[in-house]
TORBA-760536 format. One record per residue (C-alpha): z, x, y. Coordinates in pm, whole numbers, plus 50000, padded with zeros to 5 digits. Each point is the difference from the previous one (the first is absolute). Example, Ala and Ser with C-alpha at 12.3 -4.5 7.8 and 13.67 -1.06 7.14 Angstrom:
! residues 2
507805123049550;499345013750344;
//
This chain:
! residues 756
851867232444951;496725015349894;497124977050091;497624989449726;496924980950112;497274979249844;497314982050198;497974971749856;496614989650135;497134978149890;497045023249959;497094975949978;499154963949921;497244997949745;500574963049937;498594974750242;502044968649961;503674994650064;500444984949656;498855032549846;502045022850220;503144979749939;500065011049636;498605035250033;500935021750296;499935037750029;502875019050165;500335036450102;503095021549932;500655036850049;503075021450054;502855017749836;501264991749657;502224969750005;503475008449868;502134970049903;503274997150187;502774975049962;499874970050222;502725004250259;499434970550229;498094967349974;496604999850168;500114986550355;498334967650097;497025002050239;501204994450353;496774990750175;501594992850335;501715033950025;497045022750043;497355002850265;496485013750006;499985028250251;496275006249980;496834993449805;497345026950042;496454993049888;497585029449992;496394993749901;497275026249965;496474986749955;497315023149870;496954977450023;500944971149767;502885017649821;503444992650144;503175019349925;503024979650103;503625010850028;502744974650082;503535012250060;503114978750050;503175014750148;503054978049966;503745002750055;503064984849835;501874984750294;502834986349786;503235014849869;499145001249630;497365015749782;497034977549942;496634997049836;497084992950232;497004979849891;496925003150217;496504985749968;496745019550040;496804979950027;496785018449915;496364988949955;499354986449653;497175024849939;502085030550093;501175026249752;503615011850034;500335037750004;503765004550003;503384989350129;502015026650177;503734998050068;501385023550262;503735006349963;501715024150235;496595014550091;499005005649634;496764984249878;500004986349641;497074985549801;499194984849651;497954994949676;498824970749782;502244977249796;499824964249877;501594974150227;502774990249759;500995036249944;499895007950370;502224970550091;502485008649724;500265036450111;500264989950364;502924976649927;501705027249800;499675024450290;501344973750238;503094996549783;500535037550024;499744998150382;497125024550021;496814997750208;497144981349839;497204980850165;498024973049823;496664985150101;499164967449823;496894978550024;500984965250117;496494986049975;497124994550241;500035034250165;503755000550069;502425026849875;503775000450010;501905032550050;503625002549886;502065029350123;503625008449906;502505012750095;499994998450377;503455010050126;501444983350310;498055010150315;497645021949794;496235000550053;497225001049740;496255004250032;497594986649737;496295007050001;497164984049809;496515014649996;496784984049884;496265003750029;497354973450046;496234996650016;499454980350320;497564971450024;496835006150201;497844971150117;497174999950255;500865035150110;503714992850054;502735017449801;503044977349967;503575013749990;502764975149913;503625011750016;502104970949866;503365007350157;500364962249983;502284975550172;503595006649888;498755016549680;501845032650055;503324983750049;501704968950126;501485022250268;498225012150318;498205033449991;501325023350270;496735018750051;496634993049837;497545028850041;496325001149911;497975031950003;496354997149896;497525028749973;496314993449940;497645027449879;496414988249965;496965019649887;497844976350209;500534994750375;502634973550076;498564972350217;502684973250018;503804999149948;501624965750015;503354985049902;500234961949993;503755001349934;501635025550232;499535018950325;499465033249829;499695030150231;496685015449891;499005035550089;496575013649910;499865037950034;496395000549881;497354978249829;501365006349649;503734995850051;502374973850135;503794997750016;502034968450039;503684996450088;502274970050030;503804997350035;501954967449988;503734997050064;502544976649841;497414981649795;501104969049813;496594986349899;497455028049981;496384990149952;497615016449758;497905025850181;496204997349979;497665026250138;496225003049977;497745028750085;496224998650006;497415026649927;496754981750079;497175020950145;498854983450320;499885006550371;502544972650048;502164998049688;500234964349873;501804984449707;500464964049894;502804984849788;499594964649866;502424976049834;499244966349840;502854985249796;498164967249939;496245001449923;499684963950120;501295008350349;499115024350275;500905036449951;501415024250259;498705033750115;501235029550204;497485023150167;501125034450113;497735019650231;500885033850147;498075018350272;501745032549918;497375009149745;497765027850129;501194992750353;498745034050116;496454987049949;500684968450194;499985000250378;503184990550179;498904973450243;500435005150375;502064970850125;501164982750314;503684992250054;501564980150283;503795001850027;501604968950154;503585007150109;502564974650123;501895013650301;501684967550108;503664998750103;501214992649648;498765034649893;502535017050226;502165028149865;499465014849654;496984977949921;497775013150276;500975035849919;499064994349636;496734983650106;499155030050222;500775024249715;497944979849751;497054998050240;500095037650068;500075006849626;496954977849949;498085016150285;500545033649835;498624986949666;496624989150140;496945017649859;497495018050225;497214974649936;502244969950070;500064979150316;503134983250132;501814982550281;503494987650083;500924965550131;503544996250134;501244966150105;502864981150157;499204972650254;496895019950082;497595017849769;499225036850064;497505022349817;500175037749963;496295001350097;497564972350094;497965007349687;500315017549664;500575037650006;498745027149767;502705020949837;500265035050142;502855021950126;499554987150356;500134962849917;502845004849755;502065018750259;499374972550256;500944973249744;503275017749925;500784999250372;499224962750009;502394994549710;502795019050175;499564976750297;500724968049804;503164982250119;501334965749908;500024970450238;498424966250067;498854971649772;497824999649684;496274993050047;498775001749639;496814980150059;498815022150284;500795032249810;498124990249684;496894986650172;499845031550210;500345022949698;497534981349779;497504996950283;499725038150014;498585001749647;496204998049988;498715023749729;499674981749665;498795031249818;503445016049989;503424987649886;502014984350281;503774996249996;502544984250234;503665010349955;502084973350173;503735005250064;502264973350147;503664990249988;499894965650156;498484965950047;497154993850248;501714990850327;497185002150257;496324991049997;498854979949699;503034992149781;498524976249740;499625020049678;496904981049884;498235006650329;501045036650001;498575003549648;496784982450100;499565022350307;500475031049784;497374987949751;497514994650278;500675034550149;499625017849664;496225004649983;499985030549768;502154988049709;502895022450104;503125001949784;503244990550177;503375013149880;503084983950153;503475015150031;502784975250069;503125017950125;503334981749992;500814963649931;498584984150316;496335004549914;497754970249919;499425010249641;497664971049926;497725010950284;499905035849873;499184988249647;497234977850131;498515028750203;500185024349709;498404975649758;497224990250241;499085036550052;500485013149644;503015021050086;503674999449913;503314990450160;502925023949987;503494989050102;502585024850124;503704992350020;501805007750329;501785030049847;496875014649839;497835027750138;496734986150141;498325033849976;500485001749623;498244966849940;497185005950247;499275035349882;500134989549633;497364973250050;497865022450218;500045026649732;498404973649776;497204990350233;499425035050138;497295007949746;497874969349920;497415007349731;498464965949938;500034969550226;498674964249976;500694998949627;498514975849752;500464997449622;497344984049779;500174990549630;496714997049810;499834984949652;497075008249773;499194963849923;500904983950330;497934997250314;501475017350301;500364966950184;502184986649718;502085031349949;502184993350303;501304967949845;501195019449695;502315021450214;502544980950210;503345001250180;499695036750094;502685017250209;499975012750258;497414975050117;498715024250261;499675035349868;501555027050211;498375033450072;500365028549755;501805030950128;500265035249872;502745003949738;500444962549939;498544974349767;498944964050017;502104976449786;498034967749954;500964971549766;498254968149899;499144975149726;496924998749778;498404972749788;497435019549798;500915029249775;497855028249863;498015028050159;499865000650377;498765024150266;502435004850290;498605012450331;502005011350302;498075001050327;501135014950328;498825016650318;500345037350050;498895015750327;497674970850065;498405001749656;500514973349735;501315015149675;500174984349657;502065010949696;499724982749662;501475002349652;499844979149683;503044985449831;501134971349779;501994969250096;502224991149704;499134968449808;503604997549886;502995023450016;501745006349666;503325009150162;501795001750336;499205036650071;498044991150313;502034969250085;501085015750328;496504992450134;500714962649988;503375005050172;498475021550270;497414973050062;502794974050019;501885020650261;496905003150217;499234962949965;503574990750094;499685022050309;496834981950101;501614965849952;502995009450214;497655013650266;498004967850004;503144978550024;501265022450277;496874999350214;498634965249922;503034978549926;501054978449704;497594994649712;501484981649702;497435013749757;500845035750101;503744993349976;499524986849644;497985030949908;502595023250155;502774984249794;497935000849681;499075036850040;503605009250083;501344983549686;497215011649771;500235036350107;503685001950094;499215009950358;502824991950238;499014994150360;502014988750301;498274966449951;500874996449630;503505014350012;501164968949813;498875018149685;503335018050010;501994967750038;501534989249671;500344964650136;496244995050045;498224984949703;496775019849970;498494972549784;500254976050295;496985002950228;501714979550273;502975023850015;497745030450012;497724987150270;502894987050210;501665034249988;496745017550085;499424977350300;503525006650128;499515037649980;496504997950150;501394986750326;501065035450083;496315008550033;499984980350324;502075028150152;497695025350163;502555023550155;503535012249958;501515015749689;498884971249777;496375002550111;500125037749966;501264997349642;497514972949906;496945020250100;501255032749857;500554984049660;496674981850016;498255033050069;501505015449689;498574972449785;496595003150162;499905037749954;501755001949662;498725027849777;502885001949752;501364974349763;503255009749828;500954981849684;502784982450189;498354987550317;502784977350109;503175009950178;502914981350144;498214977450244;501065002750359;499274972350241;497205007850236;502394999350290;501955029149850;498935036149994;496885004949795;501525028749805;500194988649642;497094975850024;497245025050059;501035030349798;499594984249655;496265000350057;499995037550005;497974999750319;502735012550231;502205030750011;503284982149932;501435007149654;501044971449782;503684992350030;502294992449708;501254965249948;499394969449792;496974978750055;499384965549858;496315007149960;498495026849780;496555008649868;499695015149653;496465007049886;497924970450110;502874975349983;502294988850281;503624991449931;502504980650208;503725002649943;501604965749965;503474993949849;500195036249875;496754996249805;496745017350093;497344973249972;496305005849949;498204981850284;497504985449749;502654982949783;500164962250043;503264979649965;498714986149667;499275035149868;503495011050100;501554972549790;498075012349693;500665037150054;500905021049694;503165020950044;499715036649900;502315030250043;498635033850106;499565025149715;500604973649734;497564996549710;498574969050170;499515020350315;498105027949826;497884975249808;499154982750327;499155033050168;497725009949713;498094967250026;499415004550372;498705035849997;502575015350232;500164972950268;503704994449942;501115035450088;499664994150373;502714974150001;502695023849880;500595006150370;502154969150031;503745002549943;500284962149999;498224974549780;496294996550062;497904968949941;496335007549946;496854985749855;497975020449750;496884981749901;500814966049855;503775004549977;502875004950241;502985022549927;503455005050146;500835036449932;503675009150019;500985036350068;501635019049717;503765001650045;500105037349924;496745016750107;
//
């Protein structure tokens, strides 16, 4: 049968409100002349369960603020009968659709303009003739539905949509938002979700940052950047957000603020990158002391890995650095009595020392740390201690509080201490305490993981410090400097880390006063105090949720601090209450609020919530073993979170289980999100909890639920409601089950359409 094709696509949306677009929509059609044929068979019913999405490919090219976006869906009929597929494409509401392209048997087909009614009529006629049309319809609020027919059994089809958009720029940051949306493409998993982003900027690129995903960013030069991300078997994809900054400064800095309620504190995110003009900034000579556990528990593969990691690090030292090695078991042994300058002779000798490390004896952590820290005496240069251990202290001082106190006393130069806990037998609470006291970081390595990979990765970070002893200052035009500090609060991290070449500071906090503000970053470079300032505006109120991720990122960091305080200092009822409140408000599942996923827990009951939190918190008393290992690894991800996907929560594992699945939703670790149903989901700035097959807005009270208005998706009531709320409703199309939500002064129970 000769194929005749017509493709229909919405070309542009000149009307702003949903009420307007519902009565006047523009459709594109182009193709061969349509020749009427007799109807031979009745049209098939959509069989939504019998096709799968093989891939969704998103390609974005940014030329300054102009974005050209191409989204392609490849799907397959997995059933035994011909079907019509209906797929959803979300796009930004201010985007202009260029065209819809249907690829059939490798042939690309496109379209021209027609009225909606005519396009739908012709499409249905073509369907009856069992030919190959594709229809793109506007469903309201930036969401388009694609209908494709026929798809023979086991056949594949690829549909592309292309649009352009003028990206928002604020305070030197260009904002790219790719709304792939949770479950918006299909109610079926996506086999492969690919993002490819190319940035071409006429001004030098200073900062590239994604708050939503771990995008692999490559920067071939100052004017170009490429980002790639691939996700497999994705059930609930999150919208991708990416910012790039073009500010002219020695240290590129940008600030994003968000204030949903003008009567309450707002939230800010400060990005600072030392990569800007790094060639004009001296790389600081540093001192590094490597502390290596060679006790009996390191026997076998562990000690070999430790030797290899140490030899790698010795080879990465810079000529102006100084270093030493402290190896310990029952006794403590130093490579040299004092610090050594880096040169071929000392490096060769150090490599020989590393080759001579063998496992045996007990674990004298206290003696090793006081020896290493006591070697550091020059405050004018950055000082680092890299501490590797796989066990508990078994000889010498064994009380963790006393070990921490001794280390503080010995550290007279404000050295940074980075701890590596290898295996499940390590005292993870001790390592966290040491890292926090010395402004470092704890890294936990599973028994089957390669130590060298983790050690070398962190060392590559700290290899090139550009600015140390950081301080950030906000100055308001009408506020005395002494009072300005009170207007900025709850900043995380509390203690700023050093800035390294190729990385950026991610600093969040709350603010009370809006308006113009001067932000100053101070740091030490090669013994000289440097200062970098820029002016910006803290929002008085935020008209929409565009920057709502800033509040969520702040909440993640705050939750990490609370867990850390409970871990190190014991039970505090006020902190437990705050932890529960933040978890519910922001939909953040932790090992200590895993009851959020329990349908039997009444979230409106404070007693039930607190009781459950206390029960889970008891696991924090465990300092070693697999449970302690998991606890601290998850906690670290909260404390260091830099990404906030739209759906933060995942199926909550108990803290005593493997931490996989609890940490990855934060986007701070390498683990990809796994498919599966969760009872907690974040959409926009709202958190929803699944109870009795209904997704419930966490802000809805029992009384509001009783008075909820029932509405069906895509009904006239639904579109009227969406028009009144300026697009807020579109986000909640993600749910395949009823959703209970509050919009302003009214609460609604929205039922999914029976035939989407």
